[in-house]
C-alpha positions in Angstrom: 23.6 -51.1 -38.6 24.2 -47.4 -38.5 26.5 -46.0 -35.8 25.5 -42.7 -34.3 27.5 -40.3 -32.1 25.4 -38.4 -29.7 27.0 -35.4 -28.1 25.2 -33.7 -25.2 26.4 -32.6 -21.8 23.2 -34.0 -20.2 23.6 -37.8 -19.9 19.8 -38.2 -19.6 19.3 -36.6 -23.0 22.0 -38.8 -24.6 20.4 -41.9 -23.0 16.9 -40.9 -24.3 18.2 -40.3 -27.8 20.3 -43.6 -27.7 17.3 -45.6 -26.5 15.0 -44.2 -29.1 17.4 -44.7 -32.0 18.5 -48.2 -30.9 15.0 -49.5 -30.3 13.1 -47.7 -33.1 15.8 -47.3 -35.8 18.1 -50.3 -35.1 21.1 -48.0 -34.6 24.3 -48.5 -32.5 24.9 -45.4 -30.4 27.9 -43.9 -28.7 27.5 -40.9 -26.4 29.9 -38.1 -25.3 29.3 -35.5 -22.7 32.3 -33.3 -23.6 34.1 -32.1 -26.8 37.1 -34.1 -25.7 35.1 -37.3 -25.4 33.4 -36.7 -28.7 36.7 -36.2 -30.6 38.1 -39.3 -28.9 35.1 -41.4 -30.0 35.4 -40.0 -33.5 39.0 -41.1 -33.7 38.3 -44.5 -32.2 35.0 -45.5 -33.9 33.9 -43.3 -36.8 30.1 -42.9 -36.8 27.8 -42.8 -39.8 26.0 -39.7 -38.4 26.1 -37.5 -35.3 23.5 -35.7 -33.2 25.1 -32.7 -31.4 23.8 -30.3 -28.8 24.7 -26.8 -29.9 25.3 -25.3 -26.4 28.0 -27.3 -24.5 29.9 -26.1 -21.4 33.4 -26.7 -22.6 33.5 -26.2 -26.4 30.6 -25.0 -28.6 28.6 -27.8 -30.2 28.9 -25.8 -33.4 32.6 -26.2 -33.3 32.3 -29.9 -32.6 29.8 -30.1 -35.6 32.3 -28.3 -37.8 34.9 -31.0 -37.0 32.5 -33.8 -37.5 31.3 -32.3 -40.8 34.9 -31.9 -42.0 35.2 -35.6 -41.6 32.3 -36.1 -44.1 29.8 -37.2 -41.4 26.2 -35.8 -41.5 25.1 -33.9 -38.4 21.8 -33.2 -36.8 22.0 -30.2 -34.4 19.8 -30.0 -31.3 19.2 -27.2 -28.8 16.8 -26.0 -26.2 18.4 -22.5 -26.0 16.0 -20.0 -27.5 18.6 -17.6 -28.8 20.4 -20.5 -30.6 17.1 -21.7 -32.0 16.5 -18.2 -33.4 20.0 -18.1 -34.8 19.7 -21.5 -36.5 16.4 -20.4 -37.9 17.9 -17.3 -39.3 20.7 -19.2 -41.0 18.4 -22.1 -42.2 20.2 -24.6 -40.1 17.9 -27.6 -39.5 17.8 -28.6 -35.8 15.9 -30.6 -33.3 14.3 -28.3 -30.7 14.5 -29.4 -27.1 12.3 -30.5 -25.4 11.3 -32.9 -28.2 8.9 -35.8 -28.7 10.4 -39.1 -29.7 8.4 -38.9 -33.0 10.2 -35.5 -33.7 13.6 -37.1 -33.1 12.7 -40.0 -35.5 11.5 -37.6 -38.2 14.6 -35.5 -37.9 16.8 -38.6 -38.0 15.0 -39.9 -41.1 15.3 -36.5 -42.9 19.1 -36.4 -42.1 19.5 -39.9 -43.6 17.2 -39.3 -46.6 20.1 -37.8 -48.5 23.1 -37.6 -46.2 25.4 -36.2 -48.8 23.1 -33.3 -49.6 22.3 -32.7 -45.9 26.0 -32.7 -45.1 26.8 -30.2 -47.8 24.0 -27.9 -46.8 24.9 -27.9 -43.1 28.6 -27.5 -43.8 27.8 -24.3 -45.9 25.3 -23.0 -43.3 27.6 -23.5 -40.4 30.6 -21.9 -42.3 28.4 -18.9 -43.0 27.3 -18.7 -39.3 30.9 -18.9 -38.1 32.1 -16.3 -40.6 29.3 -13.9 -39.5 30.0 -14.5 -35.8 33.7 -13.7 -36.4 32.8 -10.6 -38.4 30.5 -9.4 -35.6 33.2 -10.1 -33.0 35.7 -8.0 -35.0 33.2 -5.2 -35.3 32.6 -5.3 -31.6 36.3 -5.2 -30.8 36.8 -2.3 -33.1 33.9 -0.4 -31.5 35.3 -1.1 -28.0 38.7 0.2 -29.1 37.2 3.3 -30.6 35.1 3.9 -27.5 38.2 3.5 -25.3 40.1 6.1 -27.4 37.2 8.5 -27.1 37.0 8.0 -23.4 40.8 8.4 -23.0 40.6 11.6 -25.1 37.9 13.0 -22.8 40.0 12.6 -19.7 
């Protein structure tokens, strides 16, 4: 029986995903609503796969996914946030769009498990590229802010 870690700040979503995977796929599910809970579950009961919401209130689901992936565990990302969906699409990151039908969840789950090693490697690379680009963008923005502040100071 596969063990799945579900990370979502909305308990109702976690419950829906758990019920679908337990009844339709014969999985054992553990749910976490915070990054802290997710990491504690990872340490206590290593899952075979994880389904993680990208937008979490405490720590980015992308950061959580990075830690899960670093442990060799395949991940399915999910999000209902349009900007994150666009970002994932631009980087080729497979995800489950919220709201979703149970059939879509089962299809995404089966794709994840069709070749977990390959899916794991792909997502690891894609998330690393996304994080690198976000950091580069943040550095550029900080540099631009500093330059603008110098120009404003010089004009005073």
